[in-house]
Structure formats: structure tokens, C-alpha cells
C-alpha positions as CSV (number, residue, x, y, z in Angstrom):
1,X,-1.1,-2.3,19.9
2,X,-1.8,-2.8,16.2
3,X,-4.6,-0.9,14.4
4,X,-7.5,-3.1,13.4
5,X,-7.9,-3.0,9.6
6,X,-11.2,-2.4,8.0
7,X,-12.2,-3.5,4.5
8,X,-12.9,-1.1,1.6
9,X,-14.3,-2.4,-1.7
10,X,-12.3,-0.6,-4.5
11,X,-13.9,-2.4,-7.4
12,X,-16.3,-5.3,-8.0
13,X,-13.2,-7.6,-8.1
14,X,-11.0,-6.3,-5.3
15,X,-11.3,-5.7,-1.6
16,X,-8.5,-4.4,0.5
17,X,-7.7,-3.8,4.2
18,X,-7.5,-0.2,5.0
19,X,-7.4,2.2,7.9
20,X,-10.8,2.3,9.7
21,X,-10.9,6.0,9.0
22,X,-11.3,5.3,5.3
23,X,-14.2,3.0,5.9
24,X,-16.1,5.5,8.1
25,X,-16.0,8.3,5.5
26,X,-19.1,8.6,3.2
27,X,-18.8,8.0,-0.5
28,X,-17.8,11.2,-2.3
29,X,-15.8,12.6,0.6
30,X,-12.2,13.7,0.2
31,X,-9.8,11.8,-2.0
32,X,-7.1,13.8,-0.2
33,X,-8.3,12.3,3.2
34,X,-8.0,8.8,1.7
35,X,-4.5,9.6,0.6
36,X,-3.6,10.9,4.1
37,X,-5.0,7.8,5.7
38,X,-2.8,5.6,3.5
39,X,0.3,7.7,4.1
40,X,-0.3,7.4,7.9
41,X,0.1,3.7,7.6
42,X,3.5,3.7,6.0
43,X,5.9,2.2,8.6
44,X,8.8,4.2,9.9
45,X,11.9,3.4,7.9
46,X,9.9,2.7,4.7
47,X,8.8,4.9,1.8
48,X,6.2,4.6,-1.0
49,X,5.4,6.4,-4.2
50,X,2.6,8.7,-5.4
51,X,1.7,6.1,-8.0
52,X,1.5,3.2,-5.5
53,X,-0.9,5.2,-3.3
54,X,-3.0,6.1,-6.3
55,X,-3.1,2.4,-7.4
56,X,-4.1,1.3,-3.9
57,X,-7.0,3.7,-3.9
58,X,-8.2,2.4,-7.2
59,X,-7.2,5.4,-9.2
60,X,-4.0,4.2,-10.9
61,X,-3.7,7.3,-13.1
62,X,-4.1,9.8,-10.3
63,X,-0.5,9.9,-9.0
64,X,-0.4,13.7,-9.7
65,X,-3.5,14.1,-7.5
66,X,-1.7,12.2,-4.8
67,X,1.1,14.8,-5.2
68,X,-1.3,17.6,-4.8
69,X,-2.7,16.0,-1.7
70,X,0.7,15.7,-0.2
71,X,1.5,19.3,-1.1
72,X,-1.5,20.4,1.1
73,X,-0.9,18.2,4.1
74,X,1.4,20.4,6.3
75,X,-1.5,21.5,8.5
76,X,-3.6,18.4,8.5
77,X,-4.5,16.7,11.8
78,X,-3.5,14.0,12.7
79,X,-0.1,14.6,11.1
80,X,0.8,13.0,7.8
81,X,4.4,11.7,7.4
82,X,4.8,13.3,3.9
83,X,8.5,12.7,4.0
84,X,7.8,9.0,3.3
85,X,6.3,9.6,-0.1
86,X,8.7,9.9,-3.1
87,X,8.5,9.5,-6.8
88,X,8.5,6.1,-8.6
89,X,12.3,6.2,-8.9
90,X,12.9,7.0,-5.2
91,X,13.7,10.7,-5.8
92,X,12.7,13.3,-3.2
93,X,10.6,15.1,-5.7
94,X,8.4,16.7,-3.0
95,X,11.3,18.2,-1.0
96,X,10.6,21.8,-2.2
97,X,7.3,21.7,-0.2
98,X,9.2,21.2,3.1
99,X,10.5,24.2,5.1
100,X,13.5,24.1,4.7
101,X,13.7,21.8,1.7
102,X,16.4,19.7,3.5
103,X,13.9,18.7,6.2
104,X,12.5,15.9,4.0
105,X,16.0,14.3,3.8
106,X,16.6,14.9,7.5
107,X,13.4,13.1,8.5
108,X,14.3,10.1,6.3
109,X,17.8,10.0,7.8
110,X,16.3,9.9,11.3
111,X,14.4,6.8,10.3
112,X,17.5,5.1,8.9
113,X,16.9,5.8,5.2
114,X,20.0,7.1,3.4
115,X,19.7,9.6,0.6
116,X,22.3,10.4,-2.0
117,X,21.9,13.1,-4.6
118,X,18.2,13.5,-3.7
119,X,17.6,9.7,-4.2
120,X,16.7,7.0,-1.7
121,X,19.7,4.6,-1.4
122,X,18.4,1.0,-1.8
123,X,15.0,2.2,-2.8
124,X,13.6,-1.3,-3.5
125,X,14.6,-2.4,0.0
126,X,12.7,0.5,1.7
127,X,9.7,0.5,-0.7
128,X,6.4,-0.2,0.9
129,X,3.6,-1.1,-1.5
130,X,0.2,-0.5,0.1
131,X,-1.5,-2.8,-2.4
132,X,0.7,-5.7,-1.3
133,X,0.9,-4.9,2.4
134,X,-2.8,-4.1,2.9
135,X,-4.5,-6.7,0.7
136,X,-6.8,-9.4,2.1
């Protein structure tokens, strides 16, 4: 059964479909939780970038903050598939935060995503852009 999408107004010009959990949070609550909700929507076998998540959340210049959020998600419930978030070039830049660091690549391989020299093979093919996938 597919999740029902809710609408979140990001700016006066743009509304997007989002996870219902994002809509239920009150204004001023955790940016990190918004990041986690977006990451939970990345389909298996797909990846996205820190910048794409920041852009979707209406904070285009906050890719580093998305990285900080991902760094702190190991003990978040429900689980966050952090292995599906890479840098804008498809590099496994967050692998150092996995224990062991090879776990990120192992999880991607289980989902059918090949990695060579710490880079996603056919990155464009596997890239999932929340701004395109979740727009009204």
C-alpha cells in the first residue's frame, strides 16, 4: 500500500507533496527530522544527494546541514536509510560514519547499486530527485 502524500508549502510560489510526518510537525521543529522524512522516501535501489534534499526542503544552501543530520541518524527511529545519500557526484562521502565504513557500499550492493572506487556506477540512472518525484 502506498503512503498518502501530504502537502507542504515551501515558499509562496511552491507547494510539494511530502511525507505526512513532515506536515504534522509544528513550524520551528527539527530540520533534521524533515531530512529524515525525505530520506525515508528514497526508493530501494535509488540514491539522492545532500544538496537535492536541501533544495527540496527549501534551503538550497544547506547541503552541509543535511550532512550533519545524516551523521546523527544512526539511532533514530524509525530507521533512516542513510546509505542512499551521497554527494552530488555520486561519491560515498558519508561512508566514514558507518561501522564499519564498508557497510554503506554493502547496503547499496544489496539494493543493486554498483560502486567502483567509492563512486556510484551509473549515478544518473540511480539518482532520485525529491523535487521532481514529490512535486504536485
